[in-house]
N, C-alpha and C positions, 0 to 999 in steps of 0.2 A: 425557662420559657424558650421555645424554639424561635430561631431567627425567621424573619419574613423574606420572601423572595423579592428580587428586583423585577421591574417591568419586563425585561427581556428573558429572565430565567424561567425555565420550565421545571415544575415539581415532578419528581420521579419517585415512585414507591418501589423499593426493592425488598424482596422476601426470600432470597436464595444466596448463592455463593458470592453475590456482590455486596452483602452486608459486611459491616465492620468485623474484622477478625476472621473472615472467611477467605478462601483461596483466591477469589477473583476481585477482591475489594480494591486492589490497585487500579482496576479499570475505572474507578470513580475518583481518581486523583485530582481531576479538574472540577469536581463537584463540591458543593458546600453542604455539609450535613445540617439537617434541620431537626433531627431527633426521631424518636421511635413513633410508630403509628400502627394502627390496626385497621383492616378493611371492614366494611359492613359485612354482615353474614350473608354474602351473596356469591361466594367464590369457592372453588376447591384449589388446593395447592398440590401440584404433581411433581414428582421427582423425575427429571429428565437425564439423570446421570450427573454430569458436572454442574448443571444448573437446574433450576426449577422454574415453574411458571404458574400463573393463575389460570384457572378455567372458569369463565363466567357461567353463572347459572347454578353454582353450588350452594352450600348452606353453612360454610365455615367462615369465621372471622380469622383472617390471616395476619400474623404478626410480621412486622418489618420495620424499615427505616425510610425516612424521607430525605431526599437530596434535591438541591437546586442546581440546575445545570444551564449553562449558556447553550443556545441552539447548536453551535458547532460541536461542542462536547457531546451533546445528545446524539447528533448525527453520527459521530464516531462510535458511540456505544450501540446505536441502531445497527451499524454494519457488523459489529462483533456479535450481536444477538441474532442476526439474520432477519431483521425486520425488513419487509413485511412477509417473508416466505416462511421461515421457521418459527419465528415469534412475531406476534402483532403487538405493537405498542398501542394501547387503548386507554381511554379515560376510565377510571374506576372511582367508586364511592368509598370514602373512608368512614369509619364508625362515628366520627364526630361531625359528619355531614360535609366535610370538605371534599374536593375532587383532586385527583392526581393522575398522572400517567403511570402505566406499569406494563410489563411484558406479560403476554398471555398467549395461550394456544387455544384453538377451537376444541370443543369436546371430541370430535372425531380424531384430532391429532393426538389426544391424550389417551386414546383407547389402549389398554394393556399396560399403561404406566401406573406406578404405585401412587396412590393418593396419600398425602400426609394429613391424616385426620385431625391431628392436633392443631394444624394451621401454623406450626412453628418449624421452619427449616432446620433449626439447630437441634431439634428433637427427632429428626427423621429416622435416625438409626436406632433409637431406643425403643423399648417395649411400649412406651406411651403412644407411639405412632399407630398401634393397633387399637388402642382405646378400649381394651377389654371387649365386651360384647357389643359396645356401641357401634363399632365399625365392622364387626365380623358379620359375614353373610350367613345364610342358613346352613351351608355345608360346614363352615368352620365351627359354628356353634354346635352342630350335630356331632362333629368329630371330637370336640372337647368333652362331650358327655359319655363317650365310649370308653 
Protein backbone atom coordinates (compact mmCIF):
# COMPACT_ATOMS: atom_id res chain seq x y z
CA UNK A 1 0.00 0.00 0.00
CA UNK A 2 1.33 3.46 -0.91
CA UNK A 3 2.28 5.92 1.79
CA UNK A 4 0.16 9.03 2.22
CA UNK A 5 1.57 12.55 1.82
CA UNK A 6 1.91 15.01 4.67
CA UNK A 7 0.01 18.30 4.63
CA UNK A 8 2.95 20.25 3.17
CA UNK A 9 3.95 17.71 0.53
CA UNK A 10 2.88 17.99 -3.09
CA UNK A 11 2.15 14.81 -5.04
CA UNK A 12 4.03 14.61 -8.35
CA UNK A 13 3.36 12.09 -11.11
CA UNK A 14 6.45 11.30 -13.19
CA UNK A 15 6.37 9.27 -16.39
CA UNK A 16 9.75 9.77 -18.03
CA UNK A 17 13.47 9.83 -17.23
CA UNK A 18 12.68 10.85 -13.62
CA UNK A 19 11.28 7.38 -12.85
CA UNK A 20 13.18 4.87 -10.75
CA UNK A 21 15.97 3.24 -12.75
CA UNK A 22 16.02 6.01 -15.35
CA UNK A 23 18.88 8.43 -15.98
CA UNK A 24 17.44 11.50 -14.20
CA UNK A 25 15.95 9.72 -11.19
CA UNK A 26 18.60 11.25 -8.89
CA UNK A 27 16.75 14.57 -9.35
CA UNK A 28 14.10 13.05 -7.06
CA UNK A 29 16.56 12.31 -4.23
CA UNK A 30 14.60 14.59 -1.86
CA UNK A 31 11.26 12.99 -2.80
CA UNK A 32 9.41 10.21 -1.05
CA UNK A 33 8.18 7.44 -3.38
CA UNK A 34 4.47 6.65 -3.16
CA UNK A 35 4.27 3.88 -5.75
CA UNK A 36 3.15 3.25 -9.32
CA UNK A 37 0.20 5.08 -10.86
CA UNK A 38 -1.58 5.52 -14.16
CA UNK A 39 -3.29 8.60 -15.55
CA UNK A 40 -6.85 8.74 -16.73
CA UNK A 41 -7.08 8.11 -20.50
CA UNK A 42 -6.89 11.84 -21.23
CA UNK A 43 -3.27 12.47 -22.18
CA UNK A 44 -0.59 11.70 -24.72
CA UNK A 45 3.03 11.02 -23.77
CA UNK A 46 5.66 12.64 -26.00
CA UNK A 47 9.37 11.97 -26.25
CA UNK A 48 11.30 15.24 -25.90
CA UNK A 49 14.72 13.60 -26.08
CA UNK A 50 16.18 13.27 -22.59
CA UNK A 51 12.77 13.75 -20.99
CA UNK A 52 9.15 13.22 -21.84
CA UNK A 53 5.99 15.12 -21.04
CA UNK A 54 2.25 14.70 -20.94
CA UNK A 55 0.08 16.47 -23.49
CA UNK A 56 -3.44 17.14 -22.21
CA UNK A 57 -6.31 16.22 -24.49
CA UNK A 58 -5.00 12.83 -25.61
CA UNK A 59 -6.57 9.40 -25.21
CA UNK A 60 -3.82 7.38 -23.54
CA UNK A 61 -3.49 6.12 -19.97
CA UNK A 62 0.12 6.92 -19.13
CA UNK A 63 2.10 4.74 -16.72
CA UNK A 64 4.32 6.35 -14.13
CA UNK A 65 5.18 6.80 -10.48
CA UNK A 66 4.00 9.08 -7.68
CA UNK A 67 6.32 11.00 -5.38
CA UNK A 68 5.69 13.31 -2.44
CA UNK A 69 7.85 16.43 -2.40
CA UNK A 70 8.25 19.34 -0.03
CA UNK A 71 7.57 22.70 -1.75
CA UNK A 72 11.28 23.65 -1.86
CA UNK A 73 12.26 20.35 -3.51
CA UNK A 74 9.49 20.81 -6.06
CA UNK A 75 10.65 24.36 -6.77
CA UNK A 76 14.15 23.04 -7.51
CA UNK A 77 12.70 20.42 -9.87
CA UNK A 78 10.55 23.11 -11.53
CA UNK A 79 13.71 25.07 -12.38
CA UNK A 80 15.34 21.94 -13.83
CA UNK A 81 12.27 21.18 -15.97
CA UNK A 82 11.94 24.77 -17.18
CA UNK A 83 8.57 25.43 -15.56
CA UNK A 84 6.60 27.41 -16.68
CA UNK A 85 8.25 28.07 -20.08
CA UNK A 86 9.47 24.70 -21.41
CA UNK A 87 7.21 22.50 -19.30
CA UNK A 88 4.14 23.51 -17.35
CA UNK A 89 3.41 21.77 -14.07
CA UNK A 90 -0.31 21.12 -14.14
CA UNK A 91 -2.88 19.16 -12.12
CA UNK A 92 -3.71 15.84 -13.76
CA UNK A 93 -6.33 13.18 -13.15
CA UNK A 94 -5.21 9.67 -12.23
CA UNK A 95 -7.08 6.55 -13.30
CA UNK A 96 -8.22 5.93 -9.71
CA UNK A 97 -9.77 9.42 -9.46
CA UNK A 98 -7.01 11.05 -7.43
CA UNK A 99 -5.28 14.22 -8.60
CA UNK A 100 -1.54 14.88 -8.82
CA UNK A 101 0.79 17.41 -10.39
CA UNK A 102 2.81 16.52 -13.50
CA UNK A 103 4.91 18.17 -16.17
CA UNK A 104 3.17 18.78 -19.47
CA UNK A 105 3.60 20.63 -22.71
CA UNK A 106 0.90 22.30 -24.77
CA UNK A 107 -0.21 20.54 -27.96
CA UNK A 108 1.55 23.16 -30.12
CA UNK A 109 4.81 22.59 -28.20
CA UNK A 110 4.64 18.87 -28.98
CA UNK A 111 4.17 19.27 -32.74
CA UNK A 112 6.62 17.04 -34.57
CA UNK A 113 7.55 15.11 -31.44
CA UNK A 114 7.11 11.35 -31.32
CA UNK A 115 4.06 10.18 -29.40
CA UNK A 116 4.61 7.14 -27.18
CA UNK A 117 1.40 5.34 -28.00
CA UNK A 118 1.85 2.66 -25.35
CA UNK A 119 1.84 5.35 -22.65
CA UNK A 120 4.93 3.71 -21.15
CA UNK A 121 8.21 5.67 -21.24
CA UNK A 122 10.23 2.50 -20.71
CA UNK A 123 8.81 0.97 -23.90
CA UNK A 124 9.45 4.06 -26.05
CA UNK A 125 12.28 2.51 -28.08
CA UNK A 126 10.65 -0.84 -28.73
CA UNK A 127 8.41 -1.87 -31.57
CA UNK A 128 5.44 -1.65 -29.18
CA UNK A 129 5.57 2.14 -29.33
CA UNK A 130 4.12 1.97 -32.84
CA UNK A 131 1.33 -0.26 -31.65
CA UNK A 132 0.88 -2.02 -35.00
CA UNK A 133 -1.89 -0.43 -37.06
CA UNK A 134 -3.42 1.18 -33.94
CA UNK A 135 -1.11 4.20 -34.08
CA UNK A 136 -0.12 4.09 -37.71
CA UNK A 137 -1.52 6.76 -39.96
CA UNK A 138 -2.96 6.10 -43.42
CA UNK A 139 0.38 6.54 -45.21
CA UNK A 140 2.15 4.06 -42.93
CA UNK A 141 -0.66 1.51 -43.32
CA UNK A 142 -0.61 2.01 -47.08
CA UNK A 143 3.16 1.55 -47.33
CA UNK A 144 2.95 -1.62 -45.25
CA UNK A 145 0.63 -3.17 -47.86
CA UNK A 146 3.00 -2.48 -50.76
